[in-house]
N, C-alpha and C positions, 0 to 999 in steps of 0.2 A: 430294189433297195430295201434294206431291213429296218432302217429307222424312219418311222412314218411321221415324224414331228412336223415336217414341212409339207403343206398341202401340194398336191400334184394336179393342178388344174389348168396350167397354161401350156398350150401345145406349141409355143414358139420357143425362143431362146432364153427367156427369163425363167426364174425359179429353177425346178429341176428338169424342165422340159424344154426346156429348149424350145432340143434334142437335138507320066502320060502314058495312065495305064489302066488296064481292065483286070479285074480279078476273075474268078470263075464265071463262065457263062453257063447258059441253060444246058448246052450240050455237055460241058464238063460235069455239071451237077447230075445229069442223067447217067453219065458214065461212072461217077463215083457211087451212085445209088446202085447201079448194076453190080459194081464191085462188092457192095454190101451183100446184095442178094446171093452172090456166088460164094460169100464167106471169105472174101479176100480182105486183107488188112495190111496196108503198107506201113513202113516204119515211120517215125517222125519226119515230117517235111522239113527241109532246110529252111532256115529262118527267112531267107531271101524270097522264098516262093510263098510264104504265108499270107493268107488274105487279111492282113493286118490293117486297122484304120483307127479312126477316132471321131468323136463328137467333141467340139470345142466351143459350142455357142451357135446361135442363129446366124446363118450365112458366114460363118467364120472360117473362111478358107485359110487364112494365115494361121489360125489356131491349130488347124490339122497339120499344116506345114511344120509347126513347132514340134509336134511328135515325131515327124520325119527327122528333124534335126537331132533329136535325142539318140536316135539309133543310126544316124549317118547315112541314111538312104531314104528315098521316098516310100511312104506307105501307099498301097494301091487303093484303099477304100476310105469312105467317109459317110457320115450320116447327118441328116437334117430333118426337120419336122414340118409338116403343113399345119397351118392354123386351123384347129378344129373347134374354136369357140362357138362357131355357128355354121350352118350348112353353106351360106353364102362365102364365108371366109375359107371353108374347106375347099370349095371349088375355085376361088379366085386366088388364094395364096400361092398356089404353085407357079403362077405366072410371075410372082415377085421373087420366089425362092430359088426355082430351078436355074434361071440365067446365071445366078452367082456361081454355080457349080459346073454348068456346061463349059467345056473347054479345059477343065482342070485335069481330065483324065481319070478321075476317081470313079470307081464302081460304087454307085450311090445306094444306100439304104434310106428309104423314106418312111418316117413315122406317120401312118395315116390313121386318124382317129375313127373309130366305129360310130360314135355319136358325139353331137355337141354337148355343151355343158347342161342345157335345158331343152325341154320341148320335144324330145324323142325318146324312144324306148327300144329295147332289144326285140320285144314282142312285135312291134310295128315293123322293124327291120326284117324280121323273120318272114313276113308276108310279102317282102319285095318292095315295100313302099319307098325305100330310099335308094334303090338300085341306080337311079338316073344320076345321082350325085357321084357315084363311084365310076359310072361310065364316062362322065365329064372329065373327072381326074385322069382316068386311063387314056383317054383321047388326047388330053394335053400332054401327058408324059411321052406317048408314042410319037406325037408330032414334034416333040422337042428333044429328041435324042435320048430319051430315057426309057425306051420300051423294053430294055433288058435289065432294068433296075430291080432291087429287092424291095418288097412292099412288107413293111413291119406293121401288120394290121392289129389294132386293138391290143397293144402290148400290155403285159402285167395284168391280164384278165382275172387272175386267181386271187388278187387283192380286192379291196372294197373302196379304193381311192379314185377310181375312174367311173364314169357313167356307164361304161360297157362292162362292169364287173359281171362275170358270168355266174357268181354266186347267187344273183337274183333269180336267174332262170337259165341253167345249163343248156337245156334243149333249145331255148330261144337263141342263145348265143351261137350254138352250132348251126342252126338253120340260117341265121343272119349271115354268119361267116361264108357259108357255102353260097348264098345269094351274091355276096360281094365278089368272091373269087370267080364264080361263073361269069359274072358281069364284066369284070376287068378283063379276064382272058378272052372274052368274045369280041373285044375291040380288035379290029384289023391291025395287024403288025405287033400286037402285045406278045412279050415273051418274059413276063415277070416271074420271079420266084417269090413265094408267099411264106413268111415266117410266122409260125405260130409260137408266141413268146410269153413264157411264164416268168414270174419273179421267184427266185430261189426260195423254196419252202412251200408249205401248204397254204398259210394265210387263211383265206376265206372259203377255199374249197380244194379238193384234190384235183390238180390239173388234168388227169386223164378223163375226169367226168365231163369236160368241155372240149374234148378232142374232136375236131370236125370230120376226121377220116382221112385216109392216106391220099385219096384222089384230090383233096382240097388243101393239102399242105405240102410244101417242098422242104422246109427247113424247120428243125426243132430248136428254138432259141431259148436262152435263159439269161436274165440279168443277175450279175454276181458282184456284190460289193463286200469289202471287208468290214461289214457291220454285223456284229454279233453281241446283242445285249448281254452284259453281265459277265462276259468271258474276256479276260485280259491277257492271258498266255497265248502267244501268237500261234504255237502249234496246236493248242486246243481250239482256237478259233477256226484254223484251217480244217481240223478233223470234223467239226461240226458242219462246215460248209460242204464237205465231201459226203458225210454220212447221214445227215438228217433227212427225214422223209422228203422226198422230192428235192433233193440236193443234187450235187454234181454227179455222183455215181448213178443216181436215178436218170439224169439227163442222158448219160452216154448209153445206158442199157435201153432206155426207151427209144432213142433215135436208132440204134442198131436193130431193135425188134421191128421198127417200122421202115427200115431201109431208107432213112432220111439223113440229110446232111445236119450238122450241128453248127449253131452260131451262138455268139456272145454280143448281142446288140449293145449292151451296156456292161462294162466291168471296170472296176476301179477301187481306189482306196476307201472310198465311202466318206461319210459325213459324221461329225460330232453329234451326240456324245458317245455313240457306240462304234465309231469308226473314224476314218479320216486321219489316222496318224501316219507317220512315216514308217511304213511297214515293208521292208524288202522281202521279208519271209513270205508274205501274201504274193507279192508280185513274182517272185521267182517260182513259187509252187503254182500259181495261176498259169504262168507262161508255160510250165512243163505240161500242165494239163491241157492247155490249148494245143501245143505242138504234138501231143500224142493222140489227138482225135483222128480216127480213120477217114473221116469225111468232114472237112471244115469249110463252111461257107464264108464266115467272117468272124472276126474278133475286134470290136471297136472299143477302144479305151475312152472312158468318160473323163476327158481332160477339161473339166468345167466345174464351176460352182463349189470350189473347195477341195475337188478331188484331182487338182492339176498336179502333174509331175514336178512342175517347177517349185512347188511348195514342199516337196519331199525329196531332198537330194540323195538320200540313201536308196529310196525306191526308184528314183530316176536312174541311178547307177545300175541297179538291179535289172531295170527294164532294158537299158542299153546292152547289158551283158547277154540277156535272154534273146533279144531280137535284132541286135546289131550285127 
């Protein structure tokens, strides 16, 4: 998100965090990556087959269904967040959250905090001190029908608003990320996909300086909101989102260069004062960009906290035309 006026410290459904069908599986992901490597690129996928989804608030299954209602068909994916305010909550909260989604058929993305609010550091994580917490999370997910889910680990690491900000020590972030991925993958029955998730733009560091390496990343994700401070013309706003350093053009080229799938774990109209208006131009252009990705893992609309489609009738109509 581009407007940082609201603190981002709650990993559940309040504030900005929240956070009968399957989308792509690991096999499909590997096939898509192989197509990248071979230089293949299919045309825009039909809307009905897009891995579209939403976040609508903590455990808000009905809120995701409201997005399905806009387009007149079920979306196949959804997202929620585990509570990362402490290590104990990080390990215990999946038992509260996962059951709300099991049985819905959604392919889930789980926001998994790399560090709690206090009392931990990237440097300690890089030594393996916290591996056992992530092993516990992985074991719970595998045992409860979520072994093939998408793990959105340490999202928006290029900013300074989370305790896992990579700007403090990029090499620590990379080493810690690798520890977590190896640990979670080692759990018997695990088939997770891991999303390396930037916020659009540079912010506190250039994202590539904290890239963990191709062996530890399955999906290149970017959070995209119609928040562009000081730019009011809708076409100019979109050009900036596309062309600024580490914007949308960079995302596409970086993912292709590394033979990775692309995702948009958060995208939406944004929030005042620099976004959040009813802007069908943004919705239609973002939808077109999403649909022309050669390998798309997920596109999750942020239908929450002021960015809801119900608040923006023209944008809702554009969303329906694009994805219905």
